[in-house]
C-alpha positions as CSV (number, residue, x, y, z in Angstrom):
1,M,61.3,31.2,56.8
2,P,58.5,29.8,54.5
3,R,59.3,29.0,50.9
4,T,57.4,31.1,48.4
5,R,58.9,29.7,45.1
6,A,58.7,26.3,43.7
7,S,61.7,24.1,43.4
8,A,62.4,21.6,40.6
9,T,61.7,18.6,42.8
10,A,58.8,19.6,45.1
11,L,56.1,22.2,45.4
12,F,55.4,23.8,48.8
13,V,52.6,26.3,49.1
14,P,51.9,28.1,52.4
15,R,48.5,27.4,53.9
16,K,47.3,31.0,53.8
17,T,47.5,31.9,50.2
18,S,44.9,33.1,47.7
19,R,43.8,30.9,44.7
20,A,45.6,33.2,42.3
21,Q,48.8,32.7,44.2
22,Q,48.3,28.9,44.2
23,R,47.7,28.8,40.4
24,S,50.8,30.9,39.8
25,A,52.9,28.7,42.1
26,R,51.8,25.6,40.2
27,S,52.6,27.1,36.8
28,E,56.0,28.1,38.0
29,F,56.6,24.6,39.3
30,A,55.5,22.9,36.0
31,E,57.8,25.2,34.0
32,A,60.7,24.5,36.3
33,R,60.3,20.7,35.9
34,R,60.1,21.0,32.1
35,Q,63.3,22.9,32.0
36,A,65.0,20.4,34.2
37,R,63.9,17.5,31.9
38,L,65.1,19.3,28.8
39,A,68.5,19.9,30.4
40,E,68.9,16.3,31.6
41,A,67.5,14.4,28.5
42,P,70.5,14.4,26.1
43,A,72.8,13.0,28.8
44,E,70.4,10.3,30.0
45,R,69.5,9.1,26.5
46,G,73.0,9.1,25.0
47,E,72.0,10.5,21.6
48,Q,74.6,9.9,18.9
49,D,74.3,12.2,15.9
50,G,70.5,12.0,16.0
51,F,70.5,8.1,15.7
52,D,68.3,6.2,18.1
53,P,68.0,2.4,17.4
54,E,65.1,2.1,19.8
55,L,63.1,4.8,17.9
56,R,62.3,6.7,21.1
57,A,60.5,10.0,21.1
58,T,62.7,13.1,20.8
59,Y,62.9,16.0,23.2
60,P,61.4,18.5,22.5
61,P,58.7,16.9,20.3
62,S,59.1,17.7,16.6
63,G,56.4,19.1,14.4
64,R,54.4,22.2,14.4
65,P,52.7,23.1,17.7
66,G,49.1,23.8,18.2
67,P,46.0,22.6,16.2
68,A,48.0,22.5,13.0
69,S,50.0,19.5,14.3
70,A,46.9,17.3,13.9
71,R,47.6,15.7,17.3
72,G,44.2,15.6,19.0
73,G,42.7,18.0,16.5
74,K,39.8,17.4,14.0
75,L,40.6,16.2,10.5
76,S,38.2,17.3,7.8
77,L,38.0,15.4,4.5
78,P,35.9,16.1,1.5
79,K,32.7,14.1,1.0
80,H,32.8,11.1,-1.3
81,R,30.0,10.6,-3.8
82,M,29.0,7.4,-5.5
83,T,26.0,5.9,-7.3
84,T,23.7,3.4,-5.7
85,A,25.0,0.7,-8.1
86,T,28.6,1.3,-6.9
87,A,27.5,1.4,-3.3
88,S,25.6,-2.0,-3.6
89,G,28.8,-3.6,-5.1
90,A,31.0,-2.1,-2.4
91,Y,28.6,-2.9,0.4
92,P,26.5,-6.0,-0.6
93,F,23.3,-6.9,1.3
94,L,22.8,-3.3,2.3
95,A,19.9,-1.1,1.2
96,E,18.6,-3.7,-1.3
97,G,15.2,-3.0,-2.7
98,G,14.4,-6.7,-3.4
99,L,12.8,-8.3,-6.4
100,G,9.3,-6.9,-5.8
101,A,6.1,-8.4,-4.5
102,D,5.3,-10.4,-7.6
103,G,5.7,-14.2,-7.6
104,I,6.1,-17.0,-5.2
105,F,6.6,-16.1,-1.5
106,I,9.9,-17.6,-0.3
107,G,10.5,-16.1,3.1
108,R,12.3,-13.2,4.7
109,D,15.2,-11.1,3.4
110,V,17.6,-11.3,6.4
111,H,19.1,-7.8,5.9
112,S,16.1,-5.7,4.8
113,E,13.7,-7.6,7.1
114,G,11.2,-7.6,4.2
115,S,9.4,-10.4,2.5
116,F,11.2,-12.1,-0.4
117,C,9.3,-13.2,-3.5
118,F,10.6,-14.9,-6.6
119,D,9.1,-15.5,-10.0
120,P,11.4,-16.2,-12.9
121,F,8.7,-15.8,-15.5
122,S,7.7,-12.3,-14.2
123,L,11.3,-11.2,-14.0
124,Y,12.1,-12.3,-17.5
125,S,9.0,-10.8,-19.1
126,S,9.2,-7.5,-17.2
127,G,12.9,-6.9,-17.8
128,R,13.2,-5.2,-14.4
129,I,16.6,-6.8,-13.8
130,E,19.3,-6.3,-16.3
131,G,21.1,-9.5,-17.2
132,F,18.2,-11.8,-16.3
133,T,18.2,-13.7,-19.6
134,N,16.5,-17.1,-18.8
135,P,14.2,-18.6,-16.1
136,N,16.5,-21.5,-15.2
137,A,17.9,-21.9,-11.7
138,I,20.4,-24.1,-9.8
139,L,20.1,-25.0,-6.2
140,A,23.2,-26.3,-4.2
141,G,23.5,-27.2,-0.6
142,I,24.9,-29.8,1.7
143,I,22.7,-32.5,3.2
144,G,20.4,-31.3,6.0
145,M,20.4,-27.5,5.2
146,G,16.9,-27.5,3.7
147,K,17.4,-27.4,-0.1
148,S,14.9,-30.2,-0.7
149,A,12.3,-28.3,1.3
150,L,12.9,-25.2,-0.8
151,A,12.5,-27.1,-4.0
152,K,9.3,-28.6,-2.9
153,S,8.1,-25.3,-1.6
154,L,8.7,-23.7,-4.9
155,A,6.8,-26.5,-6.7
156,T,3.8,-26.4,-4.4
157,R,3.4,-22.6,-4.1
158,A,3.8,-22.2,-7.9
159,I,0.6,-24.1,-8.3
160,A,-1.3,-21.2,-6.6
161,H,0.1,-18.9,-9.4
162,G,-1.3,-21.1,-12.1
163,Y,2.0,-23.0,-12.9
164,R,2.4,-26.7,-13.1
165,T,5.3,-28.8,-11.9
166,Y,6.9,-31.9,-13.4
167,I,9.7,-34.1,-11.9
168,P,11.2,-36.2,-14.8
169,C,13.1,-38.5,-12.4
170,D,12.7,-38.9,-8.6
171,P,15.5,-41.3,-7.5
172,K,14.4,-41.4,-3.9
173,G,10.6,-41.3,-4.2
174,E,10.4,-38.1,-2.1
175,W,7.9,-36.4,-4.4
176,T,5.2,-39.0,-4.4
177,A,3.5,-37.8,-1.3
178,V,3.8,-34.2,-2.4
179,A,2.2,-34.9,-5.8
180,Q,-0.7,-36.9,-4.3
181,A,-1.4,-34.2,-1.7
182,L,-1.7,-31.6,-4.5
183,G,-4.0,-33.6,-6.7
184,G,-1.3,-34.8,-9.1
185,Y,-0.1,-38.3,-9.8
186,T,3.1,-40.4,-9.8
187,I,4.3,-43.0,-12.2
188,A,6.3,-45.6,-10.3
189,L,8.7,-47.7,-12.4
190,G,10.6,-50.8,-11.3
191,P,10.8,-54.5,-11.6
192,G,7.3,-56.1,-11.1
193,L,5.4,-52.8,-11.2
194,P,2.6,-52.3,-13.8
195,G,3.9,-48.9,-15.0
196,R,5.2,-48.8,-18.6
197,L,6.7,-45.9,-20.5
198,N,7.6,-45.9,-24.2
199,P,10.4,-43.4,-24.6
200,L,9.8,-43.3,-28.4
201,D,6.3,-41.9,-28.0
202,A,5.8,-38.9,-30.4
203,P,4.3,-35.8,-28.7
204,A,1.4,-33.9,-30.2
205,R,2.4,-31.6,-33.0
206,P,2.1,-27.9,-32.2
207,T,-0.2,-26.0,-34.4
208,S,2.5,-23.6,-35.4
209,V,4.8,-26.3,-36.7
210,S,4.4,-28.0,-40.1
211,A,4.0,-31.7,-40.4
212,D,7.4,-32.2,-42.1
213,D,9.3,-30.0,-39.7
214,W,7.7,-31.8,-36.8
215,A,8.5,-35.3,-38.2
216,N,12.2,-34.2,-38.4
217,E,12.1,-32.9,-34.8
218,V,10.6,-36.2,-33.6
219,R,13.3,-38.2,-35.5
220,K,16.0,-36.1,-34.0
221,R,14.7,-36.6,-30.5
222,R,14.5,-40.3,-31.0
223,L,18.1,-40.5,-32.4
224,L,19.4,-38.5,-29.5
225,L,17.7,-40.9,-27.1
226,L,19.0,-44.0,-28.8
227,A,22.5,-42.7,-28.9
228,G,22.4,-41.7,-25.2
229,L,21.2,-45.2,-24.2
230,A,23.9,-46.9,-26.2
231,R,26.6,-44.6,-25.0
232,T,25.6,-45.2,-21.4
233,V,25.7,-49.0,-21.7
234,L,28.9,-49.2,-23.8
235,K,30.5,-46.5,-21.6
236,R,32.2,-44.9,-24.6
237,D,31.4,-42.6,-27.5
238,L,29.8,-44.1,-30.6
239,H,31.7,-44.5,-33.8
240,P,30.5,-43.0,-37.1
241,M,29.3,-46.4,-38.4
242,E,27.3,-47.0,-35.2
243,H,25.5,-43.7,-35.7
244,T,24.7,-44.8,-39.2
245,A,23.4,-48.1,-37.9
246,L,21.1,-46.3,-35.5
247,D,19.8,-44.0,-38.3
248,L,19.0,-46.9,-40.5
249,S,17.4,-49.1,-37.8
250,L,15.2,-46.2,-36.6
251,D,13.9,-45.5,-40.1
252,L,13.1,-49.2,-40.7
253,A,11.4,-49.6,-37.4
254,V,9.3,-46.4,-37.9
255,A,8.2,-47.5,-41.3
256,E,7.1,-50.9,-40.1
257,S,5.2,-49.4,-37.1
258,E,3.4,-46.9,-39.2
259,A,2.3,-49.7,-41.5
260,R,0.8,-51.4,-38.4
261,G,-0.7,-48.1,-37.1
262,S,1.4,-48.1,-33.9
263,V,4.4,-46.5,-32.3
264,P,7.9,-48.0,-32.6
265,L,9.4,-49.7,-29.5
266,L,12.9,-50.2,-28.3
267,G,12.5,-53.9,-29.0
268,D,11.8,-53.1,-32.7
269,I,15.1,-51.1,-32.8
270,A,17.0,-53.9,-31.2
271,H,15.6,-56.5,-33.5
272,T,16.5,-54.4,-36.6
273,L,20.0,-53.9,-35.3
274,G,20.3,-57.7,-34.9
275,S,19.5,-58.1,-38.6
276,P,22.6,-56.6,-40.4
277,E,21.4,-57.8,-43.8
278,R,18.5,-55.5,-43.6
279,L,20.7,-52.6,-42.7
280,D,23.1,-53.4,-45.6
281,A,20.2,-53.5,-47.9
282,A,18.9,-50.1,-46.6
283,L,22.4,-48.7,-47.0
284,G,22.7,-49.8,-50.6
285,D,25.8,-48.8,-52.5
286,Q,26.8,-46.1,-50.1
287,G,29.6,-48.4,-48.9
288,G,30.5,-50.6,-45.9
289,R,28.8,-53.5,-44.1
290,M,26.8,-52.7,-40.9
291,G,27.2,-56.0,-39.2
292,P,30.1,-55.2,-36.9
293,A,28.8,-51.8,-36.1
294,A,25.3,-53.0,-35.3
295,E,26.4,-55.9,-33.1
296,D,27.4,-53.9,-30.0
297,L,24.4,-51.6,-30.4
298,A,22.0,-54.6,-30.5
299,H,23.5,-55.9,-27.3
300,A,23.4,-52.5,-25.6
301,L,19.7,-52.1,-26.2
302,R,19.0,-55.7,-25.3
303,R,19.4,-54.8,-21.6
304,L,16.3,-52.6,-21.9
305,V,14.3,-55.4,-23.7
306,H,15.5,-58.7,-22.0
307,G,17.8,-57.5,-19.2
308,D,17.2,-56.1,-15.7
309,L,15.1,-53.2,-17.2
310,S,12.8,-55.4,-19.3
311,G,9.1,-54.7,-19.0
312,M,9.5,-51.0,-18.2
313,F,10.4,-49.3,-21.5
314,D,9.9,-51.9,-24.1
315,A,6.1,-51.8,-24.3
316,P,3.4,-49.3,-25.2
317,S,2.8,-46.7,-22.5
318,T,0.2,-47.6,-19.9
319,V,-0.3,-44.0,-18.8
320,A,-1.0,-40.9,-20.8
321,F,0.4,-37.5,-20.0
322,D,-2.2,-35.2,-18.5
323,P,-1.2,-31.6,-19.3
324,K,-3.8,-30.3,-16.8
325,A,-2.4,-32.2,-13.8
326,P,-0.9,-29.8,-11.3
327,M,2.1,-32.1,-10.6
328,L,3.5,-35.2,-12.1
329,S,6.6,-37.2,-10.9
330,I,8.3,-40.3,-12.1
331,D,9.3,-42.5,-9.1
332,L,12.5,-44.4,-9.8
333,S,13.4,-45.2,-6.2
334,R,13.2,-49.0,-6.8
335,L,16.2,-48.7,-9.2
336,G,18.4,-46.6,-6.9
337,G,20.6,-49.5,-5.7
338,A,24.2,-49.0,-4.6
339,G,27.2,-49.6,-6.8
340,D,26.7,-49.4,-10.5
341,D,24.0,-46.9,-11.3
342,T,23.8,-47.8,-15.0
343,A,20.2,-49.1,-14.6
344,L,19.1,-45.9,-12.9
345,V,20.7,-43.7,-15.5
346,L,19.1,-45.7,-18.4
347,A,15.7,-45.3,-16.6
348,M,16.3,-41.6,-16.1
349,T,17.1,-41.2,-19.8
350,C,14.0,-43.0,-20.9
351,A,11.7,-41.3,-18.4
352,S,13.2,-37.8,-19.2
353,A,12.7,-38.4,-22.9
354,W,9.1,-39.4,-22.4
355,M,8.2,-36.4,-20.2
356,E,10.2,-33.9,-22.3
357,S,8.3,-35.0,-25.4
358,A,5.1,-34.3,-23.6
359,L,6.3,-30.9,-22.6
360,A,7.2,-29.9,-26.1
361,D,4.0,-28.0,-26.7
362,P,4.7,-24.3,-26.3
363,T,1.0,-23.7,-25.6
364,G,1.0,-25.8,-22.5
365,G,1.4,-22.8,-20.2
366,R,4.2,-22.0,-17.8
367,R,5.7,-25.0,-16.1
368,W,8.5,-25.9,-13.6
369,V,10.7,-28.9,-14.4
370,I,12.7,-30.0,-11.4
371,Y,15.7,-32.3,-11.8
372,D,16.2,-33.6,-8.2
373,E,19.5,-35.3,-7.2
374,A,21.0,-34.0,-10.5
375,W,24.5,-34.9,-9.3
376,R,23.8,-38.4,-10.5
377,V,23.7,-37.3,-14.2
378,M,26.9,-35.4,-14.2
379,R,29.0,-38.4,-15.2
380,H,26.8,-39.3,-18.2
381,V,27.2,-37.2,-21.3
382,G,23.9,-38.4,-22.8
383,L,21.8,-37.1,-19.9
384,L,23.7,-33.8,-19.9
385,E,23.0,-33.4,-23.6
386,R,19.3,-33.9,-22.9
387,M,19.3,-31.3,-20.1
388,Q,21.2,-28.8,-22.3
389,S,18.5,-29.1,-25.0
390,Q,15.9,-28.5,-22.3
391,W,17.8,-25.5,-20.9
392,K,18.2,-23.9,-24.4
393,L,14.5,-24.3,-25.2
394,S,13.2,-23.1,-21.9
395,R,12.2,-19.6,-23.0
396,G,10.4,-20.8,-26.1
397,L,8.5,-23.6,-24.3
398,G,7.6,-21.5,-21.2
399,I,9.6,-23.8,-18.9
400,A,11.7,-22.9,-15.8
401,N,14.3,-25.7,-15.1
402,L,15.6,-26.2,-11.6
403,M,18.7,-28.4,-11.0
404,V,19.3,-29.6,-7.5
405,I,22.8,-30.7,-6.5
406,H,24.8,-31.0,-3.2
407,R,28.0,-29.2,-4.1
408,L,29.2,-26.9,-6.9
409,S,32.1,-29.3,-7.4
410,D,29.5,-31.9,-8.7
411,L,29.6,-29.9,-11.9
412,L,33.4,-30.7,-12.2
413,S,32.8,-34.4,-11.9
414,A,31.4,-34.4,-15.5
415,G,34.9,-34.8,-16.8
416,D,38.3,-33.3,-17.2
417,A,38.8,-29.7,-18.1
418,G,38.0,-29.3,-21.8
419,S,36.1,-32.5,-22.1
420,R,32.6,-32.8,-23.6
421,G,31.0,-33.5,-20.2
422,R,32.7,-30.6,-18.4
423,V,31.7,-28.2,-21.2
424,L,28.1,-29.3,-21.0
425,A,28.0,-29.1,-17.2
426,E,29.5,-25.6,-17.1
427,G,27.1,-24.6,-19.9
428,L,24.2,-25.6,-17.8
429,L,25.5,-23.3,-15.0
430,A,26.0,-20.4,-17.4
431,D,22.4,-20.8,-18.6
432,C,21.0,-20.3,-15.0
433,S,20.3,-16.7,-14.3
434,T,19.4,-17.7,-10.7
435,R,21.9,-19.4,-8.4
436,I,20.7,-20.4,-4.9
437,I,23.5,-21.5,-2.6
438,Y,22.9,-23.1,0.8
439,R,25.7,-23.8,3.2
440,Q,28.9,-25.3,1.7
441,E,31.7,-27.1,3.5
442,P,34.9,-25.1,3.9
443,D,36.8,-27.2,1.4
444,Q,34.1,-26.4,-1.2
445,L,34.3,-22.6,-0.9
446,A,37.1,-22.1,-3.3
447,T,35.2,-24.1,-6.0
448,A,32.0,-22.2,-5.3
449,T,33.7,-18.9,-5.4
450,S,35.4,-19.7,-8.8
451,L,32.3,-21.1,-10.5
452,L,29.9,-18.5,-9.2
453,G,32.2,-15.4,-9.0
454,L,31.4,-14.9,-5.3
455,T,32.9,-11.9,-3.5
456,G,34.8,-12.3,-0.3
457,V,31.8,-11.2,1.7
458,E,29.5,-13.6,-0.1
459,A,31.9,-16.5,0.5
460,Q,32.1,-15.8,4.2
461,A,28.3,-15.7,4.3
462,V,27.9,-19.1,2.5
463,A,30.3,-20.7,5.0
464,A,28.1,-19.5,8.0
465,L,24.6,-20.1,6.6
466,T,22.2,-21.9,9.0
467,K,19.4,-24.3,8.1
468,G,16.9,-22.8,5.7
469,R,19.0,-19.8,4.9
470,G,20.6,-19.3,1.5
471,L,22.4,-16.9,-0.7
472,W,20.3,-16.0,-3.7
473,K,22.2,-14.5,-6.7
474,V,19.7,-13.3,-9.2
475,A,21.4,-11.9,-12.3
476,G,24.3,-10.5,-10.2
477,R,22.2,-9.2,-7.4
478,S,22.7,-10.9,-4.0
479,F,20.2,-11.6,-1.2
480,I,20.4,-13.6,2.0
481,T,17.0,-15.2,2.5
482,Q,15.5,-17.2,5.3
483,H,13.0,-19.8,3.9
484,L,9.8,-19.9,5.9
485,L,7.6,-23.0,6.0
486,H,4.0,-23.5,7.1
487,P,3.6,-26.4,9.6
488,A,1.7,-28.4,7.1
489,E,4.5,-28.0,4.6
490,R,7.1,-28.9,7.1
491,A,5.3,-32.2,7.8
492,L,4.8,-32.9,4.1
493,F,8.3,-32.1,3.1
494,D,10.0,-34.0,5.9
495,T,12.8,-36.1,4.5
496,D,14.2,-37.2,7.9
497,A,11.2,-39.2,9.0
498,R,13.2,-42.5,8.9
499,M,15.9,-41.0,11.1
500,V,13.4,-40.2,13.9
501,L,12.4,-43.0,16.2
502,A,8.7,-43.3,16.9
503,A,7.7,-42.3,20.4
């Protein structure tokens, strides 16, 4: 006799049955199996007062049945609203409008696929970006990532916008070809070369400044230079009596040179320091003898007059500053030997003082001043003080300073926390509204994040940047930009020519 009902273990349906009968049979079979499982489950699982150490599912399943259980149903949440400022902080690099089309073309914004232009003067004067308080910038990146090409590209393309570019110190001589190709010129300094620069040259007085005020400004600049040179050679801070000796010797040398109708030289200062009786007479009854204080200073300046730097900064300048030249660089590559870099630092101090004096005229137009290989100056307080003065006066003089370093940790090499050098270095970073970061090594990410306030997303981006690609932080706004070079620029800016063997 054929079976017409389903059992709990198997389902048999006669061959000649309608579809309705088949569906009914299957439903009965499924219900019979479910009841069988419910009846057998407690015994098989050995439940003990509802405690299950293996956290297995219960039978029957708990919770409300149907769509209200949220198992497999649709969950509806209210919409979340936020401003675009909040969205840009939560999702950086998305939906960024860029800095506008004004200024120097840099390349392509990686995320928006649009062109990226940058002009610190336009951004500062227009006030489009809140927090953009100065035109200064810092550029950091490891070797081989294209930071030198970016600095040179900024310098050359700025000329098309009517700006001029000056490089106070070129330790590797890489800017000589660039300056010559653009119609500028280079002053090469070194042993046996004809170039001479007198760092005590007085710049032309601006028409808006009175003669007395300008005389005081020139004197202050000269004293700052002399103190920096002495501090570099002596490798220590100056004592109060030594500062007094420099004051007296400068005043005596200036008076004698004006009587001759000339400009004082470093040799004149050294000669006066070597005559303590003249300093004592100038000091009068104000107390103390200047002999012991002037002795070390005289020997410190002697290196620039009779030592390994003689002939470069102890004679009248053989070149005049041309404010109309599109580019001017000072080549110090012949002084960049290994080991003690004191000679190079002294030359950088003198060359920077000479060029900064020439740039003191606020009517000279808008100019870029690029400090290449600036990591060399971080251990020397005198050079940091000169750079700080240049940074603070940038807006009044119409100057955009660009500092090029390898790592952000170079700023920490200026000294211990709280030291004068560290404070100056961190102050330079704080006075840069634009920070350009090329790829950093993994062990440098923590320092970069701390100094620049990078977000987690930005830190990950910096670690993965490829050649020519950098993170631009402009007054808090972030961009990932691919620098684009013309083939002629690529050939002109090539810094790896010596690493490539000729075919």
